[in-house]
N, C-alpha and C positions, 0 to 999 in steps of 0.2 A: 565492500558491501555486496559485491556480486556473489551469487551462489549458483553454481552449475546444477546443484541438486534442485533448487527452486526452478531453474530454467527447464530442467527435464520434467519436473512435475507439471509445469504449465504447458509444456509441449505435449505430454502424453496422457494427461488426466483431465477430466471435466470437473471433478470434485476432489477435495483432499485437504489435508492438514498442512500447515506451514511450519512443521517442527524443525526444519533444516536451518531456520534463523532463530537464534536464541531469544530475541525479544518477542518474536512472533509466537514462539513456544510459550513464553511467559504469559502472553495475552490469550493463549489458546485459540489462535486464529485458524480459520478454515477458509477455503476458497471454493468458489463455484464460478464456472465460466461458460460462455457460449462464443459464437463467432465474433461478437461485437465487443465484449469486454470481460475482464476478470473482476469479480465481486468478492470482497472479503467479508467475513462474518466474525465478529468478536462477541462470543457468548457472554452474557452478564455473569460476573463473579464478584463476590463480596470484596475481594482484593482490588477491584477496579474503582471502588468508591473513594472519592476525594472528600468533598463536603457531604454531609449526610444526605442520602438519597440522590446523589449526582455522580456521574462518571468523572473520573479525574481527567483534567485537561491533558496531562502527559500521555495517558493511555490513548486518548483521542488523536493527539498529534502523532504518536507512533503508528497508530492504525492508518492514518492518512499517508504517512511517509512510506509505509510498506505497500500500501495500495499503489502509490506512485512508482515504487521500484518494480512491482509486478507488471505495471503497464509498460514501463521502459523495456523490461526483459521480453515481454510479449511482442513489442514492436520491432525487436531486432530480427533481421533477416535470417541469421544463422545462430540458433540458440546453443550450438556446440562450441562456438568461438565468441565468447562475450568479452567486452572490455571490463575493466574494473569500473563499477558504477558508484559514484560518491555524491551525496547530496551537498550542494554548495550553499543554497539558500532555501530555507523552509519558512514560509510565512503562513501562519494559521489564523483564521478568523473563527472565533467561537460565536455562534449565532443564537443558540438555544441551549438550555441545560440538557445534559444527557441523562435520561431516566434510567432506572435500574432494570433495563431489558436489553436484549441483543441489539448490537449496533452493526450496521452495514456500511461498506465503503467501496468506492470505485474511483478510478482515475482515468483521465484522458490525456494523451500526449498531444500537446498543442503545437509543438515544434520539435522535430527530430533532426538534429544536426549530427555531424560526425563527432564533435567534441562536447556540445552542450545540448541538453534535452530539457524542454520546458513542459511541465506537467501541471494539471489542475486536478485536485482530489476533492471528493465530496463524501461526507459521512451523514447518515440518516438513521432514524429508528422506525417510526410509525409510517412515514410517507416520504418517499424520495424527493418529492417536490417541496418538502419542508426540512432542509438540511439542518443538522445541529452544529456542524463545523465544516469548513472548507480550507483548502491549502493550495498555495501556489508554490511549486518546488522547481528548482533548477538543479539538474544533475550534471556532473562532469563525467565524461566517458574517457577513461585512460586505456587506449588500445595498446596491446603488446607491440613492441618494436619488431618490424619485419627483419629477419636475419638472412 
C-alpha cells in the first residue's frame, strides 16, 4: 500500500490530488496540509451515494483508511525510504449519515512503533466537532531487509 509518489507529494506540496492511489483516484480525493496535519477532501459525486441521499459507508471507510495512510507516511522521518505499509485492523464507527456534500477527513498517529502504527481517523462534513465517521486503524510496517 506504500506509495513513494504519495510520500513525495506530501513532502513537496501543500495541496494536491491523490491520483497516485487507484482508490483515491476513484474517490477523487484531494489533500490540503499544514504543519500539524494532512486533511483529505472527498468531493461529493453521485457515484458515492449508497442509500438515497447518503454517502456509501465503503467510500467513507476508504477515505478514513487513506487519511490514516497519509498520516503514517507524514510521520516517517525519511519519506525517501519507506516501509511497505499495510492495514492490519480497520474498525470504523459510523456516527451520522453522510449528506450529499463534500466530506473531509484527517488522522492522528497515536503510536508510532518500528513495526506497528496505531492511527485514529475522523471524517466530517459541516463541522469537525460533529464527525460522521471515525476509525481506529493498525498498520504494519514491513521494512526492507538491510543487506
